[in-house]
C-alpha positions as CSV (number, residue, x, y, z in Angstrom):
1,M,157.1,232.4,190.5
2,A,160.4,234.4,191.4
3,L,162.6,232.1,189.4
4,L,160.2,232.6,186.8
5,L,160.7,236.3,187.0
6,L,164.6,235.9,187.1
7,A,164.3,234.0,183.6
8,Q,162.1,236.2,181.7
9,A,164.3,239.0,183.1
10,A,167.1,237.6,182.2
11,V,165.4,236.6,178.4
12,A,164.5,240.2,178.2
13,A,168.2,241.1,178.9
14,E,169.6,239.8,176.2
15,S,167.5,240.5,173.6
16,S,166.3,243.6,171.7
17,G,162.7,243.1,171.7
18,L,162.4,242.9,168.2
19,P,161.2,240.3,165.6
20,L,164.2,237.1,164.5
21,P,164.7,237.2,161.8
22,R,164.8,240.2,160.1
23,F,166.8,242.8,157.6
24,V,169.3,244.9,158.4
25,S,172.0,246.8,156.8
26,L,175.9,247.1,157.6
27,R,176.6,250.7,159.1
28,S,180.3,250.3,158.3
29,D,182.5,249.8,155.2
30,E,185.1,247.7,157.5
31,V,182.5,244.8,159.7
32,N,184.5,242.0,161.4
33,L,182.6,238.9,161.5
34,R,183.2,236.9,164.5
35,T,182.7,233.3,164.8
36,G,180.8,233.8,168.4
37,P,179.1,236.5,170.5
38,G,181.7,238.6,171.8
39,V,185.8,240.4,171.0
40,R,187.0,236.8,172.6
41,Y,185.8,235.0,169.6
42,P,188.0,235.0,166.2
43,V,187.1,237.5,163.2
44,D,186.0,234.7,160.5
45,W,185.5,237.6,157.9
46,I,185.4,241.4,157.1
47,Y,183.1,243.3,155.3
48,T,184.3,246.0,153.1
49,R,181.1,247.1,152.4
50,R,178.7,249.5,154.0
51,D,175.1,249.2,153.2
52,L,175.1,245.6,152.4
53,P,171.8,243.8,153.4
54,V,172.3,240.9,156.3
55,E,169.5,238.9,158.0
56,V,169.8,239.1,161.8
57,I,169.4,235.5,162.6
58,A,169.7,235.5,167.1
59,E,170.5,237.8,169.2
60,F,173.2,237.9,172.2
61,E,173.0,240.5,174.9
62,T,174.4,243.6,172.7
63,W,176.0,241.2,169.8
64,R,173.6,239.6,166.4
65,K,174.5,236.8,164.6
66,I,173.5,237.4,161.2
67,R,173.9,236.0,157.4
68,D,174.3,237.0,154.6
69,W,173.0,236.9,151.3
70,Q,175.4,234.0,150.4
71,G,174.6,232.3,153.8
72,T,177.3,232.9,155.4
73,E,176.6,233.1,159.1
74,G,178.8,234.9,162.4
75,W,178.3,237.5,165.1
76,V,178.7,241.4,164.4
77,H,178.5,244.0,167.4
78,Q,174.7,245.8,167.4
79,S,176.6,249.1,166.6
80,M,177.6,247.8,163.0
81,L,173.7,247.7,161.9
82,A,171.7,249.9,160.7
83,A,167.6,250.0,160.1
84,R,168.0,251.4,157.3
85,R,166.5,248.8,154.5
86,M,169.1,247.5,151.4
87,V,168.7,245.0,149.1
88,V,171.6,243.4,146.8
89,V,170.6,242.0,143.3
90,V,171.0,238.3,142.9
91,G,171.1,236.0,139.7
92,S,172.0,237.5,136.3
93,Q,171.7,241.1,135.2
94,R,167.6,242.4,136.1
95,R,166.2,245.4,134.0
96,L,164.7,248.2,136.8
97,R,161.7,249.4,135.2
98,A,159.5,252.7,135.6
99,E,156.6,250.5,137.0
100,P,155.9,247.6,138.3
101,D,155.2,245.6,135.5
102,D,156.5,242.9,133.1
103,K,156.4,245.1,130.1
104,A,157.5,248.5,132.0
105,L,159.8,250.6,130.5
106,S,163.1,249.3,131.3
107,L,164.9,252.4,133.1
108,A,168.9,250.5,133.9
109,L,170.2,247.2,133.7
110,I,171.6,246.1,136.9
111,D,174.3,243.4,137.4
112,P,174.3,240.8,140.0
113,N,175.3,241.8,143.6
114,V,174.3,245.2,143.0
115,T,173.2,246.7,146.4
116,G,170.7,249.8,145.9
117,R,167.7,251.2,149.0
118,L,164.5,249.1,149.3
119,L,161.9,252.1,149.6
120,G,158.4,249.8,149.4
121,C,156.7,246.5,148.2
122,P,153.2,247.2,148.2
123,R,150.7,244.5,149.3
124,S,149.4,244.0,146.4
125,K,152.4,243.5,144.1
126,S,155.2,241.3,142.7
127,Y,157.4,244.3,142.6
128,C,159.3,246.2,145.4
129,R,160.4,250.0,144.9
130,V,163.9,250.2,145.0
131,E,166.8,253.1,144.8
132,I,170.0,251.8,143.2
133,E,172.7,254.2,141.8
134,N,170.1,257.1,142.5
135,I,167.7,255.7,140.0
136,Q,163.9,254.8,141.7
137,G,162.3,252.0,139.8
138,W,160.6,248.6,140.9
139,L,162.6,245.3,140.3
140,K,161.0,241.7,141.4
141,R,160.7,239.9,144.9
142,D,162.6,237.0,143.5
143,E,165.4,239.7,141.7
144,F,167.1,240.9,144.7
145,W,168.0,239.4,148.7
146,G,166.6,241.5,151.2
147,V,162.3,241.2,151.9
148,Y,160.6,238.4,152.7
149,Q,157.9,237.0,150.4
150,T,155.4,238.0,152.7
151,E,156.6,241.4,153.4
152,Y,155.3,244.6,153.0
153,I,156.9,247.5,152.5
154,E,154.3,250.9,152.6
């Protein structure tokens, strides 16, 4: 029984208790992506884009293994991540719409790799509300990366 309790305490110490996987964003304009969970591991990549959405796929103590929209994976310190939900436009140029409808007025054309803030994803819609460059509108879930297909944010 004591071994079981010790094992459970060790797991709790290594985990935030938040769900995995989950989306977060980069907190800084310079974030080191390391090959392992610690400063002794080499820096494999440096992100230079604050608010870029990333997916936390594993945790070890204060380190988070992340994946970006292009599939790149590595470890960052938890202090470099923010809970703020962001999105990145994928594929081709997309229309930011005034309403969650294919026929709705187009507010802007958004280029691929542009980031924006995720405002909500209603349960009954295939669209999510986003804000990109101070314009609020709607994008289809498959037009951006940063939300799960079955995830609803009210």
